[in-house]
FINURO-558809 format. One record per residue (C-alpha): residue number from 1; y, z, x. Coordinates in Angstrom, 1 decimal. Layout:
BEGIN
<NUM, <Y, Z, X>>
...
//
This chain:
BEGIN
<1, <-17.6, -13.8, -55.0>>
<2, <-18.5, -14.1, -51.3>>
<3, <-15.7, -13.0, -49.0>>
<4, <-14.5, -15.3, -46.2>>
<5, <-14.5, -12.8, -43.4>>
<6, <-13.0, -15.3, -41.0>>
<7, <-9.5, -14.8, -42.5>>
<8, <-9.7, -11.0, -41.7>>
<9, <-9.5, -11.5, -37.9>>
<10, <-6.2, -10.4, -36.4>>
<11, <-5.0, -9.5, -32.8>>
<12, <-6.1, -6.1, -31.6>>
<13, <-3.3, -3.6, -31.5>>
<14, <-2.1, -2.7, -28.0>>
<15, <0.3, -0.2, -26.5>>
<16, <2.3, -2.1, -23.9>>
<17, <4.0, 1.0, -22.7>>
<18, <0.7, 2.5, -21.8>>
<19, <-0.3, -0.7, -20.0>>
<20, <2.9, -0.6, -17.9>>
<21, <2.2, 3.1, -17.1>>
<22, <-1.3, 2.1, -16.0>>
<23, <0.1, -0.5, -13.6>>
<24, <2.5, 2.0, -12.1>>
<25, <-0.4, 4.5, -11.6>>
<26, <-2.3, 1.8, -9.8>>
<27, <0.5, 1.3, -7.4>>
<28, <1.0, 5.0, -6.9>>
<29, <-2.7, 5.5, -6.4>>
<30, <-2.6, 3.0, -3.5>>
<31, <-0.8, 5.7, -1.5>>
<32, <2.3, 3.6, -1.2>>
<33, <4.1, 4.4, -4.4>>
<34, <6.4, 2.7, -6.9>>
<35, <9.3, 1.8, -4.6>>
<36, <7.0, 0.2, -2.0>>
<37, <5.2, -1.8, -4.7>>
<38, <8.5, -2.9, -6.2>>
<39, <9.9, -4.4, -3.0>>
<40, <6.6, -6.0, -2.1>>
<41, <6.3, -7.9, -5.4>>
<42, <9.9, -8.8, -5.5>>
<43, <10.0, -10.4, -2.1>>
<44, <6.5, -11.9, -2.8>>
<45, <7.9, -13.7, -5.8>>
<46, <11.0, -14.8, -4.0>>
<47, <9.3, -16.1, -0.9>>
<48, <6.7, -17.9, -3.0>>
<49, <9.5, -19.8, -4.7>>
<50, <11.0, -21.1, -1.5>>
<51, <11.9, -24.8, -1.3>>
<52, <10.3, -25.4, 2.1>>
<53, <6.5, -24.9, 2.2>>
<54, <6.1, -24.1, 5.9>>
<55, <6.7, -20.4, 6.3>>
<56, <8.3, -20.4, 9.7>>
<57, <10.8, -23.2, 8.9>>
<58, <11.5, -21.9, 5.4>>
<59, <12.9, -18.6, 6.8>>
<60, <16.0, -20.4, 8.1>>
<61, <17.0, -21.5, 4.6>>
<62, <15.7, -18.7, 2.5>>
<63, <17.4, -15.3, 1.7>>
<64, <16.6, -12.3, -0.5>>
<65, <18.9, -9.5, -1.5>>
<66, <18.4, -6.1, -3.2>>
<67, <21.5, -4.3, -4.6>>
<68, <21.6, -0.8, -6.1>>
<69, <24.5, -0.6, -8.6>>
<70, <25.4, 1.0, -11.9>>
<71, <25.2, -0.7, -15.3>>
<72, <26.6, 1.3, -18.3>>
<73, <26.8, 4.4, -16.1>>
<74, <23.1, 4.3, -15.2>>
<75, <21.5, 3.2, -11.9>>
<76, <20.2, -0.3, -11.8>>
<77, <18.6, -2.5, -9.2>>
<78, <19.2, -6.2, -9.1>>
<79, <17.5, -8.6, -6.7>>
<80, <17.7, -12.3, -6.2>>
<81, <16.4, -15.1, -4.0>>
<82, <18.3, -18.0, -2.5>>
<83, <17.0, -21.3, -1.1>>
<84, <14.4, -21.3, -3.9>>
<85, <13.5, -23.5, -6.9>>
<86, <14.4, -21.1, -9.7>>
<87, <12.2, -20.7, -12.7>>
<88, <11.3, -24.4, -13.1>>
<89, <9.1, -26.2, -15.6>>
<90, <9.5, -26.9, -19.3>>
<91, <11.6, -24.6, -21.5>>
<92, <9.2, -23.7, -24.3>>
<93, <8.8, -21.2, -27.1>>
<94, <6.5, -18.3, -26.9>>
<95, <4.1, -20.0, -29.4>>
<96, <4.0, -23.1, -27.3>>
<97, <3.3, -21.1, -24.1>>
<98, <0.5, -19.3, -25.8>>
<99, <-1.1, -22.6, -26.9>>
<100, <-0.8, -24.0, -23.4>>
<101, <-2.3, -20.9, -21.9>>
<102, <-5.2, -21.0, -24.3>>
<103, <-5.8, -24.7, -23.3>>
<104, <-5.4, -23.9, -19.6>>
<105, <-2.5, -26.2, -19.3>>
<106, <-0.1, -23.8, -17.6>>
<107, <-0.1, -25.6, -14.3>>
<108, <1.6, -24.3, -11.1>>
<109, <4.6, -26.5, -12.0>>
<110, <5.3, -24.3, -15.1>>
<111, <6.8, -21.4, -13.3>>
<112, <9.0, -20.3, -16.2>>
<113, <6.2, -20.3, -18.7>>
<114, <3.9, -18.5, -16.4>>
<115, <6.6, -15.9, -15.7>>
<116, <7.0, -15.4, -19.5>>
<117, <3.3, -14.6, -20.0>>
<118, <1.1, -11.6, -19.2>>
<119, <-1.0, -11.6, -16.0>>
<120, <-0.4, -15.2, -15.1>>
<121, <0.4, -15.6, -11.5>>
<122, <3.6, -17.6, -10.8>>
<123, <1.5, -20.2, -9.2>>
<124, <4.0, -20.7, -6.3>>
<125, <3.5, -20.4, -2.5>>
<126, <3.5, -16.6, -2.3>>
<127, <0.8, -14.1, -1.9>>
<128, <0.6, -13.1, -5.6>>
<129, <-2.5, -13.9, -7.6>>
<130, <-2.9, -11.5, -10.5>>
<131, <0.5, -11.7, -12.2>>
<132, <0.7, -7.9, -12.4>>
<133, <3.9, -7.8, -10.3>>
<134, <6.0, -8.6, -13.3>>
<135, <5.0, -5.4, -15.0>>
<136, <5.9, -3.3, -11.9>>
<137, <9.5, -4.3, -12.5>>
<138, <9.2, -2.9, -16.0>>
<139, <7.5, 0.2, -14.6>>
<140, <10.5, 0.8, -12.3>>
<141, <12.7, 1.3, -15.4>>
<142, <12.8, 4.5, -17.3>>
<143, <13.1, 2.4, -20.5>>
<144, <10.9, -0.5, -19.3>>
<145, <13.9, -2.8, -19.5>>
<146, <14.7, -5.8, -17.3>>
<147, <17.1, -8.7, -17.5>>
<148, <16.3, -12.1, -15.8>>
<149, <18.4, -15.1, -15.1>>
<150, <17.8, -18.3, -13.1>>
<151, <19.5, -21.4, -12.0>>
<152, <16.9, -24.1, -11.7>>
<153, <17.2, -26.6, -8.7>>
<154, <15.5, -29.4, -10.7>>
<155, <17.8, -29.9, -13.6>>
<156, <20.6, -27.4, -12.7>>
<157, <20.0, -25.7, -16.0>>
<158, <21.0, -22.0, -16.2>>
<159, <18.7, -19.7, -18.3>>
<160, <18.6, -16.0, -19.1>>
<161, <16.6, -13.6, -21.1>>
<162, <15.6, -9.9, -21.2>>
<163, <12.3, -8.1, -21.6>>
<164, <12.1, -4.6, -23.0>>
<165, <10.0, -2.1, -25.0>>
<166, <10.6, -1.8, -28.8>>
<167, <8.3, 1.0, -30.1>>
<168, <5.2, 0.4, -28.0>>
<169, <5.6, -3.4, -27.8>>
<170, <6.9, -5.4, -24.9>>
<171, <9.3, -8.1, -26.3>>
<172, <11.4, -10.9, -25.0>>
<173, <13.4, -13.8, -26.5>>
<174, <11.3, -16.4, -28.3>>
<175, <13.1, -19.1, -26.2>>
<176, <15.3, -18.2, -23.1>>
<177, <19.1, -18.6, -23.6>>
<178, <20.4, -21.8, -21.9>>
<179, <23.7, -23.0, -20.6>>
<180, <26.8, -21.3, -21.9>>
<181, <24.8, -19.0, -24.2>>
<182, <22.9, -17.8, -21.1>>
<183, <26.2, -17.1, -19.3>>
<184, <27.5, -15.0, -22.2>>
<185, <24.2, -13.2, -22.6>>
<186, <24.1, -12.1, -18.9>>
<187, <27.6, -10.7, -19.1>>
<188, <26.9, -8.8, -22.3>>
<189, <23.5, -7.5, -21.2>>
<190, <24.9, -6.0, -18.0>>
<191, <28.3, -5.0, -19.4>>
<192, <29.9, -7.6, -17.0>>
<193, <28.4, -5.9, -14.0>>
<194, <26.8, -9.3, -13.2>>
<195, <28.2, -12.8, -13.4>>
<196, <26.1, -15.9, -13.9>>
<197, <24.4, -17.3, -10.8>>
<198, <26.1, -20.1, -8.9>>
<199, <23.2, -21.1, -6.6>>
<200, <19.7, -22.1, -7.4>>
<201, <17.3, -19.2, -7.5>>
<202, <16.2, -16.3, -9.7>>
<203, <17.6, -12.8, -10.3>>
<204, <15.8, -9.8, -11.8>>
<205, <17.7, -6.7, -12.8>>
<206, <15.9, -3.4, -13.5>>
<207, <17.9, -1.3, -15.9>>
<208, <17.9, 2.6, -15.9>>
<209, <16.2, 2.7, -12.6>>
<210, <13.7, 5.5, -11.9>>
<211, <14.7, 8.2, -9.5>>
<212, <12.0, 7.5, -6.9>>
<213, <13.4, 4.0, -6.3>>
<214, <17.0, 5.1, -6.3>>
<215, <16.3, 7.8, -3.6>>
<216, <14.3, 5.3, -1.4>>
<217, <17.2, 2.9, -1.4>>
<218, <19.8, 5.7, -0.7>>
<219, <17.5, 6.9, 2.2>>
<220, <17.9, 3.5, 3.8>>
<221, <21.6, 4.3, 4.4>>
<222, <21.0, 7.8, 5.9>>
<223, <21.1, 7.8, 9.7>>
<224, <17.7, 8.7, 11.0>>
<225, <15.6, 7.9, 14.1>>
<226, <12.4, 8.4, 12.2>>
<227, <10.0, 5.6, 11.2>>
<228, <9.7, 6.8, 7.6>>
<229, <7.7, 4.0, 6.0>>
<230, <7.0, 6.1, 2.9>>
<231, <10.5, 7.1, 1.8>>
<232, <12.9, 4.5, 3.3>>
<233, <13.2, 1.3, 1.2>>
<234, <14.3, -0.8, 4.2>>
<235, <11.3, 0.5, 6.3>>
<236, <9.0, -0.4, 3.4>>
<237, <10.3, -4.0, 3.5>>
<238, <10.0, -4.1, 7.3>>
<239, <6.4, -2.9, 7.2>>
<240, <5.3, -5.3, 4.5>>
<241, <7.3, -8.4, 5.6>>
<242, <7.5, -8.0, 9.4>>
<243, <6.0, -11.4, 10.1>>
<244, <8.6, -13.5, 8.1>>
<245, <11.4, -11.2, 9.5>>
<246, <10.1, -12.2, 12.9>>
<247, <10.5, -15.8, 11.9>>
<248, <14.1, -15.2, 11.0>>
<249, <14.0, -14.4, 7.2>>
<250, <17.1, -12.7, 5.9>>
<251, <16.5, -9.8, 3.6>>
<252, <19.4, -7.6, 2.7>>
<253, <19.7, -4.2, 1.0>>
<254, <23.1, -3.2, -0.5>>
<255, <24.5, -0.1, -2.0>>
<256, <28.2, 0.3, -2.9>>
<257, <30.2, -1.0, 0.1>>
<258, <27.2, -0.8, 2.5>>
<259, <25.0, -3.7, 3.3>>
<260, <22.0, -3.8, 5.8>>
<261, <20.0, -6.7, 7.1>>
<262, <16.4, -5.7, 7.4>>
<263, <15.4, -6.1, 11.1>>
<264, <12.3, -5.3, 13.1>>
<265, <12.4, -2.0, 14.8>>
<266, <9.9, -0.2, 17.0>>
<267, <7.0, 0.2, 16.8>>
<268, <6.7, -3.0, 14.7>>
<269, <9.1, -4.9, 17.0>>
<270, <7.0, -4.1, 20.0>>
<271, <3.7, -4.7, 18.1>>
<272, <5.0, -8.2, 17.1>>
<273, <6.2, -9.1, 20.6>>
<274, <4.1, -7.1, 23.1>>
<275, <2.1, -8.7, 25.9>>
<276, <-0.8, -7.2, 27.8>>
<277, <0.2, -4.9, 30.7>>
<278, <3.9, -5.1, 29.8>>
<279, <6.0, -2.0, 29.1>>
<280, <2.9, 0.1, 28.9>>
<281, <1.1, -1.9, 26.2>>
<282, <-2.4, -3.1, 26.3>>
<283, <-3.1, -6.2, 24.2>>
<284, <-6.3, -7.9, 23.2>>
<285, <-5.9, -11.3, 21.4>>
<286, <-8.3, -14.0, 20.3>>
<287, <-7.8, -17.2, 18.3>>
<288, <-10.0, -19.4, 16.1>>
<289, <-12.8, -17.0, 15.7>>
<290, <-15.6, -18.5, 13.6>>
<291, <-16.7, -16.6, 10.5>>
<292, <-20.0, -17.7, 8.9>>
<293, <-20.2, -17.0, 5.1>>
<294, <-23.2, -18.5, 3.4>>
<295, <-23.5, -22.0, 4.6>>
<296, <-19.8, -22.4, 5.5>>
<297, <-17.9, -21.6, 8.6>>
<298, <-14.3, -20.4, 8.4>>
<299, <-11.8, -19.3, 11.0>>
<300, <-9.8, -16.2, 11.9>>
<301, <-6.7, -17.9, 13.2>>
<302, <-5.6, -14.8, 15.2>>
<303, <-7.0, -11.4, 15.9>>
<304, <-4.8, -9.0, 17.8>>
<305, <-5.5, -5.4, 18.9>>
<306, <-2.7, -3.2, 20.5>>
<307, <-2.8, 0.1, 22.3>>
<308, <0.8, 1.4, 22.5>>
<309, <2.0, 3.7, 25.3>>
<310, <2.9, 6.4, 22.8>>
<311, <1.6, 7.5, 19.4>>
<312, <2.4, 5.1, 16.5>>
<313, <3.1, 5.9, 12.9>>
<314, <0.1, 6.8, 10.9>>
<315, <1.0, 4.0, 8.3>>
<316, <0.3, 1.4, 11.1>>
<317, <-2.7, 3.1, 12.7>>
<318, <-5.3, 0.7, 11.3>>
<319, <-6.5, -2.9, 11.5>>
<320, <-4.9, -4.9, 8.6>>
<321, <-4.9, -8.4, 7.3>>
<322, <-1.9, -10.6, 6.9>>
<323, <-2.1, -13.0, 4.0>>
<324, <0.6, -15.6, 3.5>>
<325, <2.7, -13.6, 5.9>>
<326, <2.5, -10.4, 3.9>>
<327, <0.7, -7.2, 5.2>>
<328, <-2.1, -6.7, 2.7>>
<329, <-3.9, -3.6, 3.8>>
<330, <-6.4, -2.0, 6.1>>
<331, <-9.9, -3.4, 6.6>>
<332, <-11.1, -1.0, 9.2>>
<333, <-12.3, 2.0, 7.3>>
<334, <-15.1, 3.6, 9.3>>
<335, <-14.3, 1.2, 12.2>>
<336, <-12.7, 3.6, 14.5>>
<337, <-11.3, 3.1, 18.1>>
<338, <-12.2, 5.5, 20.9>>
<339, <-10.8, 9.0, 20.3>>
<340, <-8.6, 8.7, 23.4>>
<341, <-6.6, 5.8, 22.0>>
<342, <-6.9, 6.1, 18.2>>
<343, <-3.4, 7.5, 17.7>>
<344, <-1.9, 4.6, 19.8>>
<345, <-4.1, 1.9, 18.3>>
<346, <-3.4, -0.8, 15.7>>
<347, <-4.3, -4.4, 15.0>>
<348, <-4.1, -7.3, 12.6>>
<349, <-5.8, -10.5, 11.6>>
<350, <-4.3, -13.8, 10.4>>
<351, <-6.8, -16.0, 8.5>>
<352, <-7.0, -19.8, 7.9>>
<353, <-6.1, -20.7, 4.3>>
<354, <-9.7, -21.3, 3.2>>
<355, <-10.7, -17.9, 4.4>>
<356, <-7.7, -16.4, 2.7>>
<357, <-9.0, -17.8, -0.6>>
<358, <-12.4, -16.1, 0.0>>
<359, <-11.0, -12.6, 0.8>>
<360, <-8.5, -12.9, -2.0>>
<361, <-11.4, -12.2, -4.4>>
<362, <-12.0, -8.9, -2.6>>
<363, <-8.3, -7.7, -2.8>>
<364, <-7.3, -5.0, -5.1>>
<365, <-5.0, -5.9, -7.9>>
<366, <-2.0, -4.3, -6.1>>
<367, <-2.7, -6.2, -2.8>>
<368, <-3.0, -3.0, -0.8>>
<369, <-6.7, -3.0, 0.2>>
<370, <-10.1, -4.6, -0.3>>
<371, <-13.4, -4.0, -1.9>>
<372, <-15.4, -3.7, 1.3>>
<373, <-18.6, -4.8, -0.4>>
<374, <-17.4, -8.3, -1.4>>
<375, <-18.4, -11.6, 0.2>>
<376, <-16.4, -12.4, 3.4>>
<377, <-15.2, -8.8, 4.0>>
<378, <-18.5, -7.7, 5.5>>
<379, <-18.6, -10.6, 7.9>>
<380, <-15.0, -10.0, 9.0>>
<381, <-15.7, -6.3, 9.5>>
<382, <-18.7, -7.2, 11.7>>
<383, <-16.4, -9.3, 13.8>>
<384, <-13.7, -6.6, 14.2>>
<385, <-16.3, -4.1, 15.3>>
<386, <-17.7, -6.5, 17.9>>
<387, <-14.3, -7.4, 19.2>>
<388, <-13.2, -3.7, 19.2>>
<389, <-16.3, -2.9, 21.4>>
<390, <-15.4, -5.8, 23.7>>
<391, <-11.8, -4.6, 24.0>>
<392, <-12.8, -1.0, 24.7>>
<393, <-15.2, -2.1, 27.4>>
<394, <-12.3, -4.1, 28.9>>
<395, <-10.2, -0.9, 28.9>>
<396, <-13.0, 1.0, 30.6>>
<397, <-13.7, 3.2, 27.6>>
<398, <-17.4, 4.3, 27.5>>
<399, <-19.2, 3.6, 24.2>>
<400, <-20.8, 6.8, 23.1>>
<401, <-23.6, 7.4, 20.6>>
<402, <-22.7, 8.4, 17.0>>
<403, <-24.2, 11.8, 17.6>>
<404, <-22.1, 12.4, 20.7>>
<405, <-19.0, 11.1, 18.9>>
<406, <-19.5, 13.5, 16.0>>
<407, <-20.0, 16.4, 18.4>>
<408, <-16.8, 15.5, 20.3>>
<409, <-14.9, 15.3, 17.0>>
<410, <-16.1, 18.7, 16.1>>
<411, <-15.1, 20.2, 19.4>>
<412, <-11.7, 18.6, 19.4>>
<413, <-11.0, 19.9, 15.9>>
<414, <-12.3, 23.3, 16.7>>
<415, <-10.0, 23.4, 19.8>>
<416, <-7.0, 22.6, 17.6>>
<417, <-7.8, 25.5, 15.3>>
<418, <-8.5, 27.9, 18.1>>
<419, <-5.3, 29.9, 17.7>>
<420, <-6.1, 30.5, 14.0>>
<421, <-9.7, 31.2, 14.9>>
<422, <-8.8, 34.0, 17.2>>
<423, <-6.7, 35.7, 14.5>>
<424, <-9.5, 35.4, 12.0>>
<425, <-12.2, 36.6, 14.4>>
<426, <-13.9, 33.2, 14.4>>
<427, <-16.2, 32.2, 17.3>>
<428, <-15.7, 28.8, 18.9>>
<429, <-16.7, 27.2, 22.2>>
<430, <-13.1, 27.9, 23.3>>
<431, <-12.8, 31.5, 22.2>>
<432, <-15.1, 34.5, 21.6>>
<433, <-12.7, 35.7, 18.9>>
<434, <-11.3, 39.1, 18.5>>
<435, <-13.0, 42.4, 19.4>>
<436, <-16.2, 42.9, 17.5>>
<437, <-15.6, 43.9, 13.9>>
<438, <-17.8, 45.3, 11.2>>
<439, <-18.2, 41.9, 9.7>>
<440, <-17.8, 38.7, 11.8>>
<441, <-17.7, 35.1, 10.7>>
<442, <-18.2, 32.1, 12.9>>
<443, <-18.2, 28.3, 12.4>>
<444, <-21.6, 27.1, 13.4>>
<445, <-21.0, 23.4, 12.9>>
<446, <-19.1, 20.8, 10.8>>
<447, <-18.8, 17.0, 10.6>>
<448, <-16.0, 14.6, 9.7>>
<449, <-16.5, 11.4, 7.7>>
<450, <-15.4, 8.9, 10.5>>
<451, <-16.9, 8.8, 13.9>>
<452, <-14.4, 9.0, 16.8>>
<453, <-11.6, 10.0, 14.4>>
<454, <-10.2, 13.1, 12.8>>
<455, <-8.4, 11.0, 10.2>>
<456, <-9.6, 11.6, 6.6>>
<457, <-8.9, 9.4, 3.7>>
<458, <-8.6, 10.5, 0.1>>
<459, <-12.0, 10.2, -1.7>>
<460, <-13.8, 11.4, 1.5>>
<461, <-15.7, 14.6, 2.2>>
<462, <-15.3, 17.0, 5.1>>
<463, <-18.6, 18.6, 5.8>>
<464, <-21.1, 20.1, 5.6>>
<465, <-19.2, 23.0, 7.2>>
<466, <-21.7, 25.7, 8.2>>
<467, <-20.4, 29.3, 8.3>>
<468, <-22.3, 32.4, 9.5>>
<469, <-21.3, 35.8, 8.2>>
<470, <-22.8, 38.8, 10.1>>
<471, <-22.9, 42.5, 9.3>>
<472, <-22.7, 44.5, 12.5>>
<473, <-23.0, 47.9, 10.9>>
<474, <-26.0, 49.9, 9.9>>
<475, <-25.0, 49.9, 6.2>>
<476, <-25.1, 47.2, 3.5>>
<477, <-21.8, 45.5, 2.9>>
<478, <-20.2, 43.5, 0.1>>
<479, <-18.0, 40.7, 1.3>>
<480, <-15.9, 38.1, -0.6>>
<481, <-15.7, 34.8, 1.2>>
<482, <-12.7, 32.5, 0.5>>
<483, <-12.5, 28.9, 1.9>>
<484, <-9.2, 27.1, 1.9>>
<485, <-8.0, 23.9, 3.4>>
<486, <-4.6, 23.1, 4.8>>
<487, <-3.1, 19.8, 6.0>>
<488, <-1.1, 20.2, 9.2>>
<489, <2.7, 20.0, 8.6>>
<490, <2.3, 20.5, 4.9>>
<491, <3.2, 24.0, 3.6>>
<492, <1.3, 23.7, 0.4>>
<493, <-2.4, 24.6, 0.6>>
<494, <-4.8, 22.0, -0.6>>
<495, <-7.4, 24.5, -1.7>>
<496, <-6.5, 23.6, -5.3>>
<497, <-8.9, 20.7, -4.7>>
<498, <-11.6, 22.9, -3.3>>
<499, <-11.5, 26.4, -4.6>>
<500, <-14.4, 28.2, -3.1>>
<501, <-15.0, 32.0, -3.6>>
<502, <-18.3, 33.7, -3.0>>
<503, <-19.2, 37.3, -3.4>>
<504, <-22.1, 38.0, -1.0>>
<505, <-24.1, 41.1, -0.1>>
<506, <-24.9, 41.6, 3.6>>
<507, <-27.7, 44.0, 4.5>>
<508, <-27.4, 46.1, 7.6>>
<509, <-27.6, 44.1, 10.9>>
<510, <-28.2, 40.8, 9.0>>
<511, <-26.6, 37.4, 9.1>>
<512, <-26.1, 35.0, 6.2>>
<513, <-25.2, 31.3, 6.5>>
<514, <-23.3, 29.2, 4.0>>
<515, <-22.5, 25.5, 4.0>>
<516, <-19.7, 23.7, 2.1>>
<517, <-18.1, 20.3, 1.8>>
<518, <-14.4, 19.8, 1.0>>
<519, <-13.5, 16.7, -1.1>>
<520, <-10.1, 15.3, -0.5>>
<521, <-9.1, 14.4, -4.0>>
<522, <-5.7, 12.9, -4.3>>
<523, <-3.8, 13.0, -1.0>>
<524, <-3.4, 9.6, 0.7>>
<525, <-4.6, 10.8, 4.1>>
<526, <-5.0, 14.0, 6.1>>
<527, <-6.0, 15.0, 9.5>>
<528, <-8.5, 17.7, 10.2>>
<529, <-6.9, 20.7, 11.9>>
//
């Protein structure tokens, strides 16, 4: 009998826990980390669900709150939006949602159904587009468990459900709880730590919160004058959402009896408000710059470059793009300001909506950066180069050739390592080293990846670095050459990325040269020193 092979097809097995871990690794690989990604996607979803479309006017009626608390004796994070629609749309079963998704009928009005699916963007007014943010909430939980509830502004219906891992599968209710059942569910699921919502909006609660997020939130309530954008939860929010905060958006972070309103602080406050030749700032601003892509012309609504009177934090030392009022990420790799201002320089671009749609296709899935080879990005980068040249000429900074810039970078870096060079007997243009030894070593030359900058990103090479080893005696010598690399301010050596050890034989009165490149493997950034 002939077999009907069609009936043998089933869904491929999948490990949802591994998928969640992969999403977390993507966020951690961005250099920002889990806590930064969590706040970004949380506020992104909340601001996208606002009732008023216009961003600046919406900020007066919109509010978002994070609260660190305990549920069943374990740390949890709950966050909710106000002045929003809630999870609107039809309340359908999982099977119905799957069918609608297959038929491409999950329109932007079906916010609830889109939230209940994988990798479907919420379709609201926010900057999200890949629908991956929902999994970062799971990834922030040690048990991949979250609880959701929402009061919808359309029909005043209250709904609640949870999503968790059972075995390796991510599961949720077939149909969300509604009305009184939802109210009882939310109390039971949180051991009465949360009560049902009384205002329209959506609340997500991450159970058994990971330590990294717990510490970031606690750091927000430790007095410090440092601009720590990598470990302070409030500073992460400020960096990402400075533009809507400037418009008056209210974002709160709570822990126990403490509550803080996220506000703009320097340097972001000054960057947002500065004017040219005021308080030591130099500002270059242009509006409605045409961008020709194919046969179409788009517009950069605003381009702004700032040179601050003092050094600014390294997290801000770039030219970035704002999209739907959210800081996306740098677009200026290998587009470097003059070495005399690069530690005081930053800038940003605001694009018209149609151009936003173009560059969205070049964004990474975590919204932290861009594929620099995609359509639209190249044209924008050409513009920021041209405008940077114009600005630097206005500042009276001489444009130098790439060869001269590389030479200057090398000399600057060698000057900074002069003290160590003397101790090691190295020869530089600033020191002749220690008294002559039997074996001497000198740095002949080296190059950095970015002209006019000593900044080095992960995935880049330092080098080639050319070393000369000389035998000053009349006898042959055996020497072992070790090369290590160290990031300034970090006690741990990074030579675990580049372990170089060479045993060489030096004949009498001879000189050998060796060249190496160091690959920066997994640190977000470093500075040559």
